mmCIF file as Biopython writes it, N, C-alpha, C and O atoms, coordinates in Angstrom:
data_model
#
loop_
_atom_site.group_PDB
_atom_site.id
_atom_site.type_symbol
_atom_site.label_atom_id
_atom_site.label_alt_id
_atom_site.label_comp_id
_atom_site.label_asym_id
_atom_site.label_entity_id
_atom_site.label_seq_id
_atom_site.pdbx_PDB_ins_code
_atom_site.Cartn_x
_atom_site.Cartn_y
_atom_site.Cartn_z
_atom_site.occupancy
_atom_site.B_iso_or_equiv
_atom_site.auth_seq_id
_atom_site.auth_asym_id
_atom_site.pdbx_PDB_model_num
ATOM 1   N N  . MET A ? 1  ? 0.839 -1.198 0.000   1.0 0.0 1  A 1 
ATOM 2   C CA . MET A ? 1  ? 0.000 0.000  0.000   1.0 0.0 1  A 1 
ATOM 3   C C  . MET A ? 1  ? 0.880 1.256  0.000   1.0 0.0 1  A 1 
ATOM 4   O O  . MET A ? 1  ? 0.612 2.222  -0.715  1.0 0.0 1  A 1 
ATOM 5   N N  . LEU A ? 2  ? 1.926 1.217  0.814   1.0 0.0 2  A 1 
ATOM 6   C CA . LEU A ? 2  ? 2.834 2.359  0.880   1.0 0.0 2  A 1 
ATOM 7   C C  . LEU A ? 2  ? 3.562 2.549  -0.443  1.0 0.0 2  A 1 
ATOM 8   O O  . LEU A ? 2  ? 3.758 3.672  -0.907  1.0 0.0 2  A 1 
ATOM 9   N N  . GLN A ? 3  ? 3.961 1.423  -1.044  1.0 0.0 3  A 1 
ATOM 10  C CA . GLN A ? 3  ? 4.675 1.471  -2.318  1.0 0.0 3  A 1 
ATOM 11  C C  . GLN A ? 3  ? 3.784 2.071  -3.402  1.0 0.0 3  A 1 
ATOM 12  O O  . GLN A ? 3  ? 4.239 2.863  -4.227  1.0 0.0 3  A 1 
ATOM 13  N N  . GLU A ? 4  ? 2.511 1.685  -3.390  1.0 0.0 4  A 1 
ATOM 14  C CA . GLU A ? 4  ? 1.568 2.178  -4.388  1.0 0.0 4  A 1 
ATOM 15  C C  . GLU A ? 4  ? 1.382 3.691  -4.252  1.0 0.0 4  A 1 
ATOM 16  O O  . GLU A ? 4  ? 1.339 4.413  -5.248  1.0 0.0 4  A 1 
ATOM 17  N N  . GLY A ? 5  ? 1.272 4.158  -3.009  1.0 0.0 5  A 1 
ATOM 18  C CA . GLY A ? 5  ? 1.107 5.586  -2.767  1.0 0.0 5  A 1 
ATOM 19  C C  . GLY A ? 5  ? 2.340 6.360  -3.200  1.0 0.0 5  A 1 
ATOM 20  O O  . GLY A ? 5  ? 2.240 7.458  -3.746  1.0 0.0 5  A 1 
ATOM 21  N N  . ARG A ? 6  ? 3.505 5.773  -2.949  1.0 0.0 6  A 1 
ATOM 22  C CA . ARG A ? 6  ? 4.759 6.429  -3.330  1.0 0.0 6  A 1 
ATOM 23  C C  . ARG A ? 6  ? 4.861 6.521  -4.851  1.0 0.0 6  A 1 
ATOM 24  O O  . ARG A ? 6  ? 5.315 7.533  -5.386  1.0 0.0 6  A 1 
ATOM 25  N N  . PHE A ? 7  ? 4.438 5.461  -5.546  1.0 0.0 7  A 1 
ATOM 26  C CA . PHE A ? 7  ? 4.472 5.458  -7.008  1.0 0.0 7  A 1 
ATOM 27  C C  . PHE A ? 7  ? 3.530 6.531  -7.558  1.0 0.0 7  A 1 
ATOM 28  O O  . PHE A ? 7  ? 3.870 7.250  -8.497  1.0 0.0 7  A 1 
ATOM 29  N N  . GLY A ? 8  ? 2.346 6.626  -6.959  1.0 0.0 8  A 1 
ATOM 30  C CA . GLY A ? 8  ? 1.377 7.631  -7.390  1.0 0.0 8  A 1 
ATOM 31  C C  . GLY A ? 8  ? 1.911 9.040  -7.175  1.0 0.0 8  A 1 
ATOM 32  O O  . GLY A ? 8  ? 1.715 9.926  -8.007  1.0 0.0 8  A 1 
ATOM 33  N N  . TRP A ? 9  ? 2.592 9.235  -6.042  1.0 0.0 9  A 1 
ATOM 34  C CA . TRP A ? 9  ? 3.168 10.547 -5.735  1.0 0.0 9  A 1 
ATOM 35  C C  . TRP A ? 9  ? 4.263 10.896 -6.734  1.0 0.0 9  A 1 
ATOM 36  O O  . TRP A ? 9  ? 4.389 12.045 -7.158  1.0 0.0 9  A 1 
ATOM 37  N N  . ALA A ? 10 ? 5.059 9.881  -7.108  1.0 0.0 10 A 1 
ATOM 38  C CA . ALA A ? 10 ? 6.139 10.102 -8.075  1.0 0.0 10 A 1 
ATOM 39  C C  . ALA A ? 10 ? 5.553 10.493 -9.431  1.0 0.0 10 A 1 
ATOM 40  O O  . ALA A ? 10 ? 6.055 11.402 -10.092 1.0 0.0 10 A 1 
ATOM 41  N N  . MET A ? 11 ? 4.498 9.806  -9.836  1.0 0.0 11 A 1 
ATOM 42  C CA . MET A ? 11 ? 3.856 10.107 -11.113 1.0 0.0 11 A 1 
ATOM 43  C C  . MET A ? 11 ? 3.280 11.524 -11.095 1.0 0.0 11 A 1 
ATOM 44  O O  . MET A ? 11 ? 3.376 12.263 -12.075 1.0 0.0 11 A 1 
ATOM 45  N N  . LEU A ? 12 ? 2.678 11.884 -9.953  1.0 0.0 12 A 1 
ATOM 46  C CA . LEU A ? 12 ? 2.102 13.216 -9.813  1.0 0.0 12 A 1 
ATOM 47  C C  . LEU A ? 12 ? 3.191 14.277 -9.890  1.0 0.0 12 A 1 
ATOM 48  O O  . LEU A ? 12 ? 3.000 15.340 -10.479 1.0 0.0 12 A 1 
ATOM 49  N N  . ASN A ? 13 ? 4.336 13.972 -9.286  1.0 0.0 13 A 1 
ATOM 50  C CA . ASN A ? 13 ? 5.466 14.902 -9.289  1.0 0.0 13 A 1 
ATOM 51  C C  . ASN A ? 13 ? 5.978 15.113 -10.716 1.0 0.0 13 A 1 
ATOM 52  O O  . ASN A ? 13 ? 6.244 16.243 -11.128 1.0 0.0 13 A 1 
ATOM 53  N N  . VAL A ? 14 ? 6.112 14.019 -11.462 1.0 0.0 14 A 1 
ATOM 54  C CA . VAL A ? 14 ? 6.579 14.098 -12.847 1.0 0.0 14 A 1 
ATOM 55  C C  . VAL A ? 14 ? 5.580 14.880 -13.694 1.0 0.0 14 A 1 
ATOM 56  O O  . VAL A ? 14 ? 5.965 15.710 -14.517 1.0 0.0 14 A 1 
ATOM 57  N N  . LEU A ? 15 ? 4.291 14.607 -13.481 1.0 0.0 15 A 1 
ATOM 58  C CA . LEU A ? 15 ? 3.253 15.293 -14.241 1.0 0.0 15 A 1 
ATOM 59  C C  . LEU A ? 15 ? 3.292 16.794 -13.957 1.0 0.0 15 A 1 
ATOM 60  O O  . LEU A ? 15 ? 3.175 17.612 -14.869 1.0 0.0 15 A 1 
ATOM 61  N N  . ALA A ? 16 ? 3.457 17.146 -12.676 1.0 0.0 16 A 1 
ATOM 62  C CA . ALA A ? 16 ? 3.518 18.559 -12.294 1.0 0.0 16 A 1 
ATOM 63  C C  . ALA A ? 16 ? 4.746 19.224 -12.917 1.0 0.0 16 A 1 
ATOM 64  O O  . ALA A ? 16 ? 4.690 20.376 -13.347 1.0 0.0 16 A 1 
ATOM 65  N N  . ASN A ? 17 ? 5.854 18.482 -12.959 1.0 0.0 17 A 1 
ATOM 66  C CA . ASN A ? 17 ? 7.089 19.005 -13.547 1.0 0.0 17 A 1 
ATOM 67  C C  . ASN A ? 17 ? 6.890 19.286 -15.033 1.0 0.0 17 A 1 
ATOM 68  O O  . ASN A ? 17 ? 7.250 20.356 -15.524 1.0 0.0 17 A 1 
ATOM 69  N N  . LEU A ? 18 ? 6.313 18.316 -15.746 1.0 0.0 18 A 1 
ATOM 70  C CA . LEU A ? 18 ? 6.070 18.474 -17.178 1.0 0.0 18 A 1 
ATOM 71  C C  . LEU A ? 18 ? 5.132 19.645 -17.436 1.0 0.0 18 A 1 
ATOM 72  O O  . LEU A ? 18 ? 5.367 20.465 -18.323 1.0 0.0 18 A 1 
ATOM 73  N N  . LEU A ? 19 ? 4.061 19.708 -16.640 1.0 0.0 19 A 1 
ATOM 74  C CA . LEU A ? 19 ? 3.075 20.770 -16.809 1.0 0.0 19 A 1 
ATOM 75  C C  . LEU A ? 19 ? 3.707 22.132 -16.546 1.0 0.0 19 A 1 
ATOM 76  O O  . LEU A ? 19 ? 3.436 23.103 -17.253 1.0 0.0 19 A 1 
ATOM 77  N N  . GLY A ? 20 ? 4.557 22.192 -15.516 1.0 0.0 20 A 1 
ATOM 78  C CA . GLY A ? 20 ? 5.219 23.445 -15.172 1.0 0.0 20 A 1 
ATOM 79  C C  . GLY A ? 20 ? 6.149 23.921 -16.279 1.0 0.0 20 A 1 
ATOM 80  O O  . GLY A ? 20 ? 6.136 25.094 -16.650 1.0 0.0 20 A 1 
ATOM 81  N N  . SER A ? 21 ? 6.954 23.003 -16.801 1.0 0.0 21 A 1 
ATOM 82  C CA . SER A ? 21 ? 7.904 23.375 -17.857 1.0 0.0 21 A 1 
ATOM 83  C C  . SER A ? 21 ? 7.151 23.767 -19.129 1.0 0.0 21 A 1 
ATOM 84  O O  . SER A ? 21 ? 7.551 24.692 -19.836 1.0 0.0 21 A 1 
ATOM 85  N N  . PHE A ? 22 ? 6.064 23.058 -19.410 1.0 0.0 22 A 1 
ATOM 86  C CA . PHE A ? 22 ? 5.259 23.376 -20.585 1.0 0.0 22 A 1 
ATOM 87  C C  . PHE A ? 22 ? 4.622 24.757 -20.434 1.0 0.0 22 A 1 
ATOM 88  O O  . PHE A ? 22 ? 4.564 25.533 -21.388 1.0 0.0 22 A 1 
ATOM 89  N N  . ALA A ? 23 ? 4.141 25.055 -19.218 1.0 0.0 23 A 1 
ATOM 90  C CA . ALA A ? 23 ? 3.517 26.353 -18.960 1.0 0.0 23 A 1 
ATOM 91  C C  . ALA A ? 23 ? 4.539 27.475 -19.114 1.0 0.0 23 A 1 
ATOM 92  O O  . ALA A ? 23 ? 4.231 28.525 -19.679 1.0 0.0 23 A 1 
ATOM 93  N N  . MET A ? 24 ? 5.747 27.257 -18.614 1.0 0.0 24 A 1 
ATOM 94  C CA . MET A ? 24 ? 6.791 28.273 -18.718 1.0 0.0 24 A 1 
ATOM 95  C C  . MET A ? 24 ? 7.178 28.504 -20.178 1.0 0.0 24 A 1 
ATOM 96  O O  . MET A ? 24 ? 7.389 29.642 -20.598 1.0 0.0 24 A 1 
ATOM 97  N N  . THR A ? 25 ? 7.269 27.413 -20.952 1.0 0.0 25 A 1 
ATOM 98  C CA . THR A ? 25 ? 7.606 27.521 -22.370 1.0 0.0 25 A 1 
ATOM 99  C C  . THR A ? 25 ? 6.508 28.276 -23.121 1.0 0.0 25 A 1 
ATOM 100 O O  . THR A ? 25 ? 6.788 29.143 -23.948 1.0 0.0 25 A 1 
ATOM 101 N N  . ALA A ? 26 ? 5.254 27.930 -22.817 1.0 0.0 26 A 1 
ATOM 102 C CA . ALA A ? 26 ? 4.127 28.589 -23.474 1.0 0.0 26 A 1 
ATOM 103 C C  . ALA A ? 26 ? 4.089 30.069 -23.104 1.0 0.0 26 A 1 
ATOM 104 O O  . ALA A ? 26 ? 3.804 30.921 -23.946 1.0 0.0 26 A 1 
ATOM 105 N N  . LEU A ? 27 ? 4.379 30.367 -21.834 1.0 0.0 27 A 1 
ATOM 106 C CA . LEU A ? 27 ? 4.375 31.756 -21.382 1.0 0.0 27 A 1 
ATOM 107 C C  . LEU A ? 27 ? 5.465 32.558 -22.082 1.0 0.0 27 A 1 
ATOM 108 O O  . LEU A ? 27 ? 5.230 33.683 -22.522 1.0 0.0 27 A 1 
ATOM 109 N N  . ALA A ? 28 ? 6.654 31.976 -22.183 1.0 0.0 28 A 1 
ATOM 110 C CA . ALA A ? 28 ? 7.763 32.654 -22.853 1.0 0.0 28 A 1 
ATOM 111 C C  . ALA A ? 28 ? 7.432 32.875 -24.332 1.0 0.0 28 A 1 
ATOM 112 O O  . ALA A ? 28 ? 7.698 33.945 -24.879 1.0 0.0 28 A 1 
ATOM 113 N N  . PHE A ? 29 ? 6.851 31.856 -24.973 1.0 0.0 29 A 1 
ATOM 114 C CA . PHE A ? 29 ? 6.485 31.967 -26.383 1.0 0.0 29 A 1 
ATOM 115 C C  . PHE A ? 29 ? 5.436 33.058 -26.581 1.0 0.0 29 A 1 
ATOM 116 O O  . PHE A ? 29 ? 5.494 33.825 -27.542 1.0 0.0 29 A 1 
ATOM 117 N N  . TRP A ? 30 ? 4.459 33.116 -25.641 1.0 0.0 30 A 1 
ATOM 118 C CA . TRP A ? 30 ? 3.410 34.131 -25.736 1.0 0.0 30 A 1 
ATOM 119 C C  . TRP A ? 30 ? 3.990 35.524 -25.537 1.0 0.0 30 A 1 
ATOM 120 O O  . TRP A ? 30 ? 3.617 36.464 -26.239 1.0 0.0 30 A 1 
ATOM 121 N N  . LEU A ? 31 ? 4.907 35.654 -24.577 1.0 0.0 31 A 1 
ATOM 122 C CA . LEU A ? 31 ? 5.528 36.959 -24.317 1.0 0.0 31 A 1 
ATOM 123 C C  . LEU A ? 31 ? 6.294 37.439 -25.545 1.0 0.0 31 A 1 
ATOM 124 O O  . LEU A ? 31 ? 6.235 38.619 -25.892 1.0 0.0 31 A 1 
ATOM 125 N N  . VAL A ? 32 ? 7.013 36.528 -26.203 1.0 0.0 32 A 1 
ATOM 126 C CA . VAL A ? 32 ? 7.791 36.886 -27.390 1.0 0.0 32 A 1 
ATOM 127 C C  . VAL A ? 32 ? 6.863 37.271 -28.538 1.0 0.0 32 A 1 
ATOM 128 O O  . VAL A ? 32 ? 7.104 38.264 -29.224 1.0 0.0 32 A 1 
ATOM 129 N N  . SER A ? 33 ? 5.807 36.492 -28.748 1.0 0.0 33 A 1 
ATOM 130 C CA . SER A ? 33 ? 4.907 36.760 -29.869 1.0 0.0 33 A 1 
ATOM 131 C C  . SER A ? 33 ? 4.023 37.978 -29.603 1.0 0.0 33 A 1 
ATOM 132 O O  . SER A ? 33 ? 3.541 38.611 -30.543 1.0 0.0 33 A 1 
ATOM 133 N N  . ALA A ? 34 ? 3.806 38.311 -28.323 1.0 0.0 34 A 1 
ATOM 134 C CA . ALA A ? 34 ? 2.927 39.429 -27.990 1.0 0.0 34 A 1 
ATOM 135 C C  . ALA A ? 34 ? 3.698 40.731 -27.803 1.0 0.0 34 A 1 
ATOM 136 O O  . ALA A ? 34 ? 3.098 41.798 -27.673 1.0 0.0 34 A 1 
ATOM 137 N N  . SER A ? 35 ? 5.020 40.644 -27.790 1.0 0.0 35 A 1 
ATOM 138 C CA . SER A ? 35 ? 5.813 41.862 -27.583 1.0 0.0 35 A 1 
ATOM 139 C C  . SER A ? 35 ? 5.732 42.766 -28.818 1.0 0.0 35 A 1 
ATOM 140 O O  . SER A ? 35 ? 5.721 42.270 -29.945 1.0 0.0 35 A 1 
ATOM 141 N N  . PRO A ? 36 ? 5.675 44.075 -28.617 1.0 0.0 36 A 1 
ATOM 142 C CA . PRO A ? 36 ? 5.537 45.025 -29.744 1.0 0.0 36 A 1 
ATOM 143 C C  . PRO A ? 36 ? 6.770 45.069 -30.644 1.0 0.0 36 A 1 
ATOM 144 O O  . PRO A ? 36 ? 6.695 45.579 -31.762 1.0 0.0 36 A 1 
ATOM 145 N N  . ALA A ? 37 ? 7.886 44.549 -30.181 1.0 0.0 37 A 1 
ATOM 146 C CA . ALA A ? 37 ? 9.130 44.612 -30.954 1.0 0.0 37 A 1 
ATOM 147 C C  . ALA A ? 37 ? 9.041 43.738 -32.201 1.0 0.0 37 A 1 
ATOM 148 O O  . ALA A ? 37 ? 9.656 44.041 -33.224 1.0 0.0 37 A 1 
ATOM 149 N N  . HIS A ? 38 ? 8.277 42.658 -32.112 1.0 0.0 38 A 1 
ATOM 150 C CA . HIS A ? 38 ? 8.198 41.748 -33.262 1.0 0.0 38 A 1 
ATOM 151 C C  . HIS A ? 38 ? 7.029 42.129 -34.151 1.0 0.0 38 A 1 
ATOM 152 O O  . HIS A ? 38 ? 6.794 41.483 -35.172 1.0 0.0 38 A 1 
#
């Protein structure tokens, strides 16, 4: 039971990491495309 919970937590951590990096990339891309310089 403990092992299963730990595995779920690890998966959640990886998912949060991926989502975070994707959000940062999307934000940077939006900032670049929305900037008046371009």
